[in-house]
GUVO-637935 format. One record per atom (N, C-alpha, C): x negated, y, z negated; residue in one letter. Coordinates in pm, whole numbers, plus 50000, padded with zeros to 5 digits. Layout:
<mifis>
XYZA...
</mifis>
This chain:
<mifis>
527031185144537X528201177244498X527921162544523X528191154144425X527941139944440X529091133444517X528851121644578X529911115044655X531191112844574X531061109744447X532241107044367X533071119344334X532491131544352X533201143744316X534111148844428X533951143544549X534781148444659X536141141544652X537181148944616X538501143044596X539341143044721X538981150944821X539781151644943X538841153045062X539261148145175X538421149545294X538301164145334X537231167945404X537041181845445X538131186445540X538321199245549X539341204945636X539101200545780X540171197445850X540041193745990X540121178946016X539991170745913X540081156345932X541551152345932X541941143346024X543331139246033X543781132445903X545061133945873X545591128145749X545801113245766X545951106445655X546141092045657X547541088445707X547641076945769X548931071745813X549511063145702X550821060145709X551401051045608X550691037645603X550251032645719X549551019845722X548241020545645X547561032345651X546291033845582X546491035545432X547601041845392X547861044145250X548321031445179X548891022345253X549421010145192X548291002045128X548500996745008X547470988444944X547110976445030X545850972945031X545390961445108X545660948745028X546710941645064X547060929244994X547200918145095X547060906045048X547200894445136X548660890145143X548960881445237X550310876345251X550710868245128X549730862345059X550020854744937X550490863944825X549920875844818X550300885144713X551700891044736X552230889544855X553580894044886X554620883244856X554150871544819X555040860144800X555980862044681X557240858244702X558250858244596X558910844444599X558920837144486X559480823644485X560920823244539X561170813944630X562500812044685X562800820044809X561930829644843X562170837744963X561770829745086X562550830745194X562290822745313X562380831145439X561610827145540X561700833445671X562740826545758X563020813845728X564000806345804X564520795045716X565710790145750X566300779045676X566560767645773X566070755745737X566300744045822X567670738145789X568470736345892X569820730945874X569810716145913X570390707545830X570430693245859X571250690245983X570930679046046X571630675246168X573020669646140X573220664646017X574520659245982X574810645546038X573810638846095X574030625646155X573210615046085X572820617745961X572070607745886X570580608645915X569880616145835X568450618245859X567620607345793X566590602945863X565690592645813X564740598845710X564600592845594X563650598245494X562240599345552X561540609845511X560200612445563X559270600645537X559420594245423X558530583145386X558650571445482X559800570645553X559960559745649X559370563145785X559130575945809X558570580245937X557050581445932X556500584945816X555070587345800X554540578745686X553400572745704X552820564445600X552600572745472X552800566245358X552710573045230X551360579845210X550290573745260X548950579245238X548740592645310X549640595545404X549510608245476X550410619145418X551220615845321X552150625545263X551520632745144X551880645145125X551400652945012X552060648144883X551300648644776X551890645544645X552580657844588X552150669744633X552760682344590X552980691144712X553950699844708X554190708844822X552960717544851X552770721044976X551660729945014X551840743644950X550740749544909X550780762844845X550860773544952X552070775445004X552280785045112X553000797345058X552740809045115X553430821045068X554920820445103X555740826145017X557180826245037X557590840745065X557840843645192X558150857245235X559220856845343X559870868045365X560890868845470X560230871445605X560990868945710X560420871045844X560040885545870X560870895545834X560430909445855X559130912745781X558990907245660X557750909745587X556540903945659X556700892045714X555590885745787X555200894345906X556220898345984X555950906246105X555290919546069X555840926345970X555290939445934X553890938245874X553690927945793X552380926145730X551290924545836X551490915645931X550450913146030X550360924446133X551470931146156X551420942746244X550600953846181X550810956146051X550010966345981X548540962445977X548270949545953X546880945145952X546220947746086X546950945446195X546360947546328X545970962046350X546700971246286X546390985446302X545230989946215X544850981746120X543710985446034X542390983646107X542370975246207X541140972946283X541030982746397X539830987246424X539590995046546X539530985146662X540170988446772X540170979246885X540030986847016X539660979747119X539380985647249X540610991647314X541780986547277X543020991747336X543451004947276X542821008947166X543241021347101X542161032247103X540951029047144X539921039347144X538621034947208X537731044647225X536421042747287X535551034047197X534911024047257X534171013847180X532761012447240X531901022447222X530591022647289X529531014247220X529861001747190X528970993147112X527830988247200X526650994247183X525510990847266X525180976147264X524860970647380X524460956747401X525650947147401X526840951847372X528000942847361X528980943847477X528860954147561X529680955747681X531160954247649X531670963447569X533090963247532X533880971047636X534060964747753X534800970947861X536280967447853X537090975047925X538520971947934X538700958348001X539670950847950X539980937748007X541280938748087X541210937948219X542420939648302X543530929948262X544740935148250X545860926948205X546240916448309X545890918848435X546150908648537X545460895648501X544220896548455X543470884448420X544110877248302X544680885048209X545350879048094X546610871448139X547330877148234X548550870648281X548220857748355X547150858148434X546760846048507X546360835048409X545570838648307X545130828648210X546290822848130X547380830448118X548530825948041X549510817548122X549290815848251X550170807448330X550190793348272X551350786948268X551450773748202X550440763448251X550160763348382X549210753548434X547810755448381X547500767548334X546200770348275X546250769148123X547220775948063X547250776747916X547650763547851X548420755247921X548930742947859X548210730447908X547150732247983X546410720648033X545670713947920X545950701347896X545300694247786X543870690547826X542910692247735X541520689247771X541260674547805X542130665647759X541930651447789X542680646847915X543230656347989X543940652848112X543020645448209X543540635248272X542770627948372X542370637548485X541110637448528X540670646548634X541540645848760X542100634148787X542950632848905X544210641448895X544600644748771X545790652748748X545450667348716X544190670948725X543740684548694X542890690148808X543280686948930X542480691049045X542400706249059X543470713249025X543440727849035X542430733948940X542400728848816X541440733848717X540010730848759X539780718848808X538430715048852X538000723448972X538930726249062X538610734649178X538200748649132X538930753949033X538590767348981X537190767248921X536880756948841X535550756448779X534460754748883X534720746548985X533720744649091X533440757749164X534500764949194X534330777849264X533660788049174X533970787849044X533300796948951X531820793748943X531480780948938X530060777148940X529360783149062X530000782249178X529390787649300X529270802749297X530290809449243X530240824049237X529120828849146X528960822149032X527910826148938X526530823148993X526410812249070X525130809349135X524790820349235X525800825249307X525560835849405X525170848949337X525820852049224X525520864449151X524100864349097X523650852649049X522330851848986X521210848649085X521560843549204X520540839649300X519830826949263X520540817949192X519940805349150X520720793549207X520170781349191X520660769749265X521930763749210X521980761149077X523130754249021X523530760348887X524780757648849X525350763548727X526060752748646X525880753248514X526660745148420X527530754348337X528810751048327X529740758948247X529820754248102X529020744448064X529120738247932X528970747847813X527960756647808X527740764547686X528930773447650X529180774747520X530370781647470X530160796647450X528930801247448X528650815347423X527230818347471X526850831147466X525520834747510X524430827847432X524560827447300X523550820947218X523490805947248X524640800047277X524700785847314X524000783747448X524180793447539X523480792847667X521980794047650X521550802447557X520120803547528X519560790047484X520270783547391X519810770547343X519770760447458X520790760447542X520810751347656X519620753847747X519290766547771X518160769847857X516840764947802X516640766247671X515390761547611X515340746247604X516490739847586X516500725247589X516200720047730X516690726947831X516330723547969X514830725447990X514290736447938X512850738947947X512060727747880X512500723847762X511800713247689X511820700047767X512980696947826X513090684547903X512190684948026X512100696748089X511260698148208X509780696148173X509330702348066X507940700748024X507660686247982X508600680147910X508400666347868X508300657047987X509100659748089X509090651448210X507760652348283X507050663148260X505750665248325X504600661348232X504930655548117X503910651148023X503280662147942X503950673847932X503400685247859X504290689647743X505200680947702X506130684647598X505470688547467X504410681347427X503730684247300X502770695847313X502300698347433X501320709047454X501980722747449X503130723947509X503770737047525X504800739147413X504390746547313X505200748247192X505540762947163X505160772247249X505370786447223X506310792647325X507150801747277X508030809447365X507720824247345X507420831147452X507100845347448X508390853547447X508470863447357X509660871947347X509230886447325X509650895847410X509350909947385X509990914747255X509420924847194X509970929647067X511240937847086X511700939247212X513000945547238X514100934947253X513800922347226X514730911447253X515980912147167X517060906047218X518260904347137X517930895447017X518630897846908X518330890546784X518550875646794X519420871346885X519650856946898X518460849746961X517630857047037X516520850447107X515560843347012X514980850246911X514070843146821X514760832246740X516020834246706X516760823846634X516910811346720X517200813446848X517340802246940X516020794846958X514940802246969X513620796246985X513330786846867X513600791646747X513360783646627X514260771246626X515530773046661X516450761646661X516040751146764X515440755546874X515020746246978X513690739546945X513080743046831X511850736646789X510580743046839X510700755346890X509530762446940X509050773046841X507900778846870X507330789746790X507470802746866X507920813246798X508070826346860X506720833346869X506400838646986X505220847147005X505710860647057X505570871046975X506100884147011X505180891347108X505780897247211X505040905047310X505390919747290X504390928347291X504580942547261X505280949947375X505810961547341X506430970647437X505460981847469X505360985447597X504440996247634X505111009847613X504391020447642X504891033947616X506101037747698X506331030647810X507471033547896X508701025447859X508571016547760X509711008647717X509810994947780X508820991247862X508810978047926X507840968647857X507680956747914X506760946947858X505320951647876X504520950747771X503110954347777X502370943247852X501940946047975X501340935848061X500050930248002X499240938747942X497970934047884X498230924247771X499230927447686X499560918547576X500160905447628X500950906347734X501530894247793X500440885147849X499490891047921X498390882847979X497580876147869X497400883247757X496600877647649X497300866047580X498630865847583X499380855847507X499940844647593X500030846447723X500510835847811X499370826247840X499620813247818X498540803747839X499030789347834X498140780047807X498480765747812X499560761647711X499750769547604X500760766047504X502130772047535X502190780347639X503430787347671X504450778047733X505620777247669X506720769347727X507600778047814X507840790547771X508760799347844X508580813747800X509090822747881X509270836747844X510770839447845X511280845247736X512680849747731X512680864947737X513380870447835X513380884947851X514730889647903X515080901747867X516300908147916X515900919548008X516540920648125X516180931248219X517440936048292X517890948348267X517290958348180X517330953948034X516360959247958X516210954647820X517140962347727X517000960047598X517900966247501X517660981147484X516600986347542X516391000747546X517111007147664X517750998547747X518431003447866X517501006347981X516311000147981X515291002748082X515080990548170X515150992448301X514820981848396X513310981848414X512690970648382X511230969948385X510710969948528X509950980248567X509450980748706X508410970048736X507880963848632X506850953548652X507410939348645X508700937848666X509320924948641X508740913948730X508410916948855X507840906648944X506470902248894X505680911648844X504360908248791X504500900348661X505500903848581X505740896648455X506050882048483X506970879648575X507350865748605X506180858148668X505370865048747X504210858548811X503190854148706X502970862348603X502010859048497X502440846348424X503710845548388X504200833948314X504240821548401X504640823048525X504680811548615X503270806048637X502280814948650X500900810448668X500390803148544X500940806648427X500540799948303X501250786548285X502200783548373X502880770648367X504180770648289X504670782548250X505900783248173X507120785448260X508300783448202X509540786848272X509930801148237X510870806548313X511260820548295X512740821348266X513050826348146X514440826948099X514910841348100X516050843748165X516640857048174X517880857548085X517830865747983X518990867847896X519980876547973X521110870848010X522070877948095X523020887148022X522720890547897X523630899047820X523820912747884X522840917447960X522910930648022X523170929948171X523760919048216X524010917248360X524970927748413X525750933848325X526710943948369X526030955848434X524720957048420X523990968248481X523520965248622X523460952548659X522800949048786X523610939948877X524820935948838X525600927148924X525760933149064X525390925349165X525520930149302X524390939149348X523550943549256X522410952149290X521110944349295X520910935549199X519700927249197X520050913949132X519270903549166X519560890149116X518350884749042X518580879248923X517460873748845X516660863248921X517330855049003X516610845049080X515600851249175X515950862849232X515030869749322X513870876149247X514050878349116X512960883749035X511970872848993X512340860149015X511450849248979X511890841048859X513110843248809X513560836148691X514080822248726X513920813048629X514380799248643X515730796848578X516020804248472X517220801848391X517880815248359X519200815548371X519970827348333X521200822748257X521470828848144X522780826648083X523650838748112X524920836348133X525860847048165X526930847848057X527120859548001X528180861647903X529470864947978X530270854748008X531500857348082X532410866848006X532350866247872X533200874547790X532720889047786X531570892147841X531090905847845X531130911347987X530450904648078X530310909748215X531520906848302X532320896648266X533360892148357X534760891948293X535010901148202X536380903948157X537010893048073X536640892647948X537290883847850X537300891247717X538440893447655X538440899947524X537530892247427X536690899447356X535770892647265X535480901447145X534660896147056X534390902746929X534900894146816X534250895146703X534670887146589X534340872446604X533440869146694X533000855346704X533550847346820X534400853146904X534840845447019X536290848047053X536850840247145X536160829747222X535300835747332X534350827847379X533480832447484X533060821047573X532120823947660X531540813647745X530170818647790X529190809747788X527830813547825X527200804047924X527790802448043X527220793248143X525760796248170X525010786048212X523630788448254X523470784748400X522710793048469X522320790448607X520830787448608X520400778148690X518990774148692X518470773048834X517150773948846X516490772148975X516500757349014X516120754749137X516180741049188X515310731549107X514160736349060X513250727348989X513790722948853X514730730748797X515290727148667X516690721048678X517260720648797X518620715748816X518850701648763X517900692248778X518160678548729X518400677748578X518010688048503X518080687548357X519310694648301X520140700148387X521320707448341X522210698848252X522880705248153X523840697648073X525020693048158X525590681848121X526740676448191X527930675748094X529150674848145X529490672948286X529470685948366X529140684448495X529310695148592X530470691148683X530990700748754X532070697848848X531480697048988X531810686349060X531330685149198X532510682549290X532290685449415X533350683749515X532970672449610X533870663049627X533700652249724X534840653049823X534550658549941X535610660550039X536610670649989X537870666449978X538900675549926X539260672549782X538450664649714X538690661149575X537570666449486X537920668649358X536960673749261X536860663749146X535660662349092X535460653248980X534290657748896X534160651548779X533060654848689X531820646748727X530680653648723X529390647048738X528860644248598X528670631648565X528360627448428X526880624048411X526520619748289X525120617148256X524520606548346X525320596348381X524760585748467X524450590848607X525090601948645X524800608048775X523530616548770X523160620948651X521960629248633X521170623448516X520360613548540X519650606848430X518690615848353X518270627148410X517360636148341X518090647248265X519410647148269X520210657548203X519960657748053X520050669647994X519930670847848X521210666047779X522230662647856X523450657047799X524520667247773X525460663347690X526610671847659X526290681247542X526750693747553X526490703647449X527680705947357X528850701447397X530060703947318X531140694047358X532210693547278X533340685147312X534080690847431X534570682247516X535270686247638X534370695347722X534930704947792X534070711847888X533770726447856X534640733247788X534380747247759X535680754447728X535610767547710X536790775647687X537420779047822X538340770647865X538850771548002X539520784948031X540210790647931X540850803547952X539860814447990X538650813547939X537610823147975X537210821248121X537130808848165X536800806148305X537850812448397X539120810948359X540210816348442X540090831448453X539880838048339X539770852648341X538580857248424X537440850548405X536240854448479X536440852448629X537050841348668X537260838648810X538240848748869X539300852048794X540250862048840X539570875648857X538690879048764X537950891648771X537070892148896X536370881248922X535490880649039X536300881449168X537420874249176X538240874549297X538860888249319X539290894749211X539960907749227X538980918649270X537720917549230X536730927849266X535970924349393X535650911549410X534800907849523X533370912349500X532490908949593X531080912649579X530870927649572X531560935149659X531420949749658X531930955749528X532990949849474X533560954949350X532650952549231X532010940849227X531060938149119X529910947949123X529450950749243X528360960549258X528830974349212X530040978249252X530560991349212X530720992249061X531130981248997X531270981348851X529930984248784X528870977748834X527550980248777X527090994548802X527330999348922X526911013048955X527641023148868X528941020848845X529701030048761X529251029348615X528881017348568X528381015948431X527091023948413X526211023148512X524941030648505X525211045648516X526131049448603X526471063548618X527041069248489X527981061948429X528581066648304X527541068348194X526641058648184X525621059348079X524701071348100X524291073648222X523391084848249X524091098348235X525361098848270X526131111248251X526241114348102X526601104248024X526741106247880X525411110147817X524351103447858X523011106647805X522621120947838X522831125147963X522461138748004X523251149147924X524541146847902X525351156147825X524851157247681X524521145947621X524051146147482X522711153247468X521791150247559X520451155947548X520431170847579X521371175447664X521391189547703X522011198447595X522751192547502X523431200447400X522671200847268X523311206147165X522641207447034X522271194146970X522911183347013X522571170246956X521221165147006X520771170347120X519531165447179X518311167047091X518301177347008X517161179646920X517081169246809X518251165146760X518281156146644X518481141546682X518921139146806X519121125446855X518491123946992X517181124947002X516511123947133X516481109547183X516251108147313X516111094947374X514811088547326X514901075747289X513731068947230X512641066147333X513031061647454X512071058347558X512591063247693X511661067647778X512021071147915X512761084247926X513291086648048X514051098848076X515471095748120X515651084148182X516971079748225X517181065448176X518331059848206X518631046548156X519401038548261X519681026448228X520581018348311X521991019448253X522531008748199X523921008548152X524071012948007X522961014447935X523001018347795X521721025947762X521731032547647X520531039947606X520421039647455X519201042047407X518931041847263X518391055547221X519111061847130X518681074547072X517991071846938X517151081146897X516501080046766X517011091146675X517531087146559X518011096946463X516961101046360X515681098646392X514611101946297X514591116846265X514811125246367X514801139746344X515991144046259X517151137946280X518321141246197X518071137346052X517431126146031X517111121745895X516111131345830X515121135445907X514051143845853X514521158345831X515251163945927X515581178145923X516961181245864X517891171745877X519251174345829X519601166145705X518781156145674X519051147945557X520171137945575X520491134445700X521531124345726X520921113145809X521421101145788X520911089645861X521851086045976X521341077546063X522161072946175X523451066446126X523361059046016X524551052745961X525601063145922X525181074545869X526111085145831X526841090645954X526091092746060X526691097746185X527691087546239X527291074846234X528171064346284X529471063646205X529381064346073X530581063745990X531481075846014X530881087346033X531681099546056X532421098846190X531851091846288X532521090546417X533891083946403X534051075346304X535341068846283X536431079046252X536081089946183X537061100346152X537481108146276X536651107646378X536961114446504X537641105146605X537911092846563X538651083746650X537801075446742X536491074646718X535601066746802X534961055446721X534871043846782X534101033246716X532621036946724X531851034746618X530421038146622X529671029646723X528611035046782X527701026946862X526951017146772X526191008346833X525300999446758X524221007846690X523931005046565X522901012746493X521811003346441X520631009146427X519441002246374X519020990146459X519280990946588X518830980746683X518620987546817X517520984546887X516460975246851X515570980646738X514900971246672X514190974446549X512980983446570X512440984046693X511250992046714X511551006946723X512831010846720X513211024946724X513671029246586X513061039846532X513441044746400X514831051046406X515691047346312X517061052646304X517771051446440X517731039646498X518251037546633X519771038846641X520231044446752X521641044746787X521751040646933X522411029346959X522451023147091X523851024647150X523951031647262X525251035447319X525441028947456X526601022247474X526941016447604X528391020247638X528591029847730X529961034347760X530731025047853X530061016347928X530631007448030X531221015348145X531671008148246X532201014548367X533681018248356X534351013948249X535801015548245X536271028048171X535341036148121X535741048348050X535771060348145X536681069448120X536831081348203X535851092248161X535681101748249X534801113148218X535331120848097X536661122048088X537241129347975X536911122647842X536931109447840X536591102247718X535131104547681X534251104047780X532831106247754X532591120447704X533291130147764X533141144147719X533621145747575X534711139047541X535231139947404X534251133847305X533561123147344X532561117147258X531401126847233X530991133847337X529911143847323X530341154747226X531571159647240X532071170047150X532071165047006X532451152446986X532461146846850X531071146346791X530091141646870X528711141046821X528201155046787X528481164646873X528021178346847X528691184246724X529961181146703X530661186046584X530081179846458X529721167146467X529141160246351X527771166046317X526981169146418X525671175546394X525871189146328X526871196746374X527161209846313X527571208146168X528361198046137X528741195345998X527521192145913X526601184245971X525411180445896X524561192645862X524521202245953X523771214545925X524421222545812X525741222645810X526471230645711X526551223745576X526891210845577X527081203445453X526871188545480X525651183445463X525381169345495X526201159545411X526751164245298X527571155345215X528811150545289X529291158645383X530451154445462X530151141245532X528971140145591X528591127945661X528251116745564X527601120045456X527171109745361X528351102645295X529501109345288X530681103445226X531671097645327X531421099645454X532331094745557X532301079445562X533371073045610X534581078745670X535641082045565X536611090645605X537671094745515X539031089145557X539211085545681X540541082145734X540741067245758X539791059145721X539901044745742X540531037845621X541101025945638X541741019045525X540801016445409X539521014245437X538501012945333X537381022545365X536621026345262X535541036045281X534231028645304X533181032945245X531891026445263X531841013245187X531481002845256X531400989645195X529950986145165X529750977345070X528410972245041X528120961045141X527590964745257X527430955145365X526370944545332X525370948345255X524330938645217X524930927845127X525690932145027X526330922444938X527320913645013X528040919545108X529010911845186X528320901145270X527140904445320X526410894745402X525770883745317X525290887445199X524600877745114X525550869345030X526670875244991X527630868144907X529040869444965X529260863745081X530570865345144X531680858045067X532820864545058X534020858145001X534910854645118X534940842045155X535620837745276X537030832745250X537380831145126X538700825645096X539200831344964X540480834844960X541070839744836X541970828944780X541710825244655X542520814844594X543910820044560X544900810944562X546270814844530X546990802744476X547780804844374X548550794044315X550030797044327X550790787444371X552220789544387X552840793544254X553730803744260X554360808544138X555450799244092X
</mifis>
């Protein structure tokens, strides 16, 4: 049976909701001329014409092309749209490498306090002492977590932190008269996709380092490629395979002996907080995804924060402003205070609400709590992995590397593709019909038909067991009728999309003309 011949979903799939059956239309398409959500009533005391209040050059020649809808329609439209998206508050979101953990509502309430939410970024530091104190304390907490000397909160996201780290590296080499000599950055082939992009943006050349049979950095290949041209090594530990490299001290020693700096991608810090510190492993630079490891709702591009922590030898080059404490007062440390600084990376200081949430998370857990969170994340991942491998799914979705994992693991769907005729993408799409967001698929690239699963520490055993049952049911369906998977999902507002066309020819705006 071809995909187009299946007129109804297979037996056992939940039926569509009214929100799913409703046509997908924009708020503009709901517009009816003359319809209003509210009516402005005149004051009755003689209103000044708009042209006398605002210069003519700032006034529109024609009314704005805005949709004309009633207030109930607006509320219902956006409420229905919110239900079309899968979200962490409604289901399990095991998106590997993204750490989609529950975000405690306490942190949200703290961030929403007027003194935090309404603080203007241009406020005089003398009138924002509470905010500066929070940032100063957050800098200290992150330095303690990473085992490094100083922290800058400037970068807006993990990728921004990566760029900041390489710019600091470049400034350090230039200061030593080796800026033109050191033009290469070593990156394992298990690296996050942003790493090579950041290297290129920073003006360096990517040199790929191979992975050994155990899933760690190939030491022989690293020794062969580390040398006088090496500016830095960028590595994640545990890596994207979910493996903590047992040779990490030797790895950092090789690069340090070659004269390079050592950059730690902190995207997977949720596996080691309170257990091990990148600074103790020999790293010079760490970026921290506050929106992943320290409780900030994220996805869809932000908001986030990617502070960087650095060793003492790189501290003079940190981006400014930093927050410093003088007695009982707090103030910004500016470029004139750090003449070797790489300067400012963005307007104002950062996404302050993210700082508040992260600091609240750290205070509520404490050092022991951060350690427990990491331990629970690793426990959950290994429990889920053991359950999957012990059941019928283990034959078709085996572990790609190693026997155990840290906070996440990567399965290979090569056997399912070969023996059942279904791809990892088919399994992922079918999971949506069972109420689970799919894991990350086809990453890292060195694993054929990869499926990358990260349960985080905030999911219950019952949720993990239900996920195992769903995977096993999907494998059973594939054995009986692989077309069920190939045509999935059935219960989502839209079915299979042409993701390649969407990426290459995105339609970012829909035109609309007032009726």
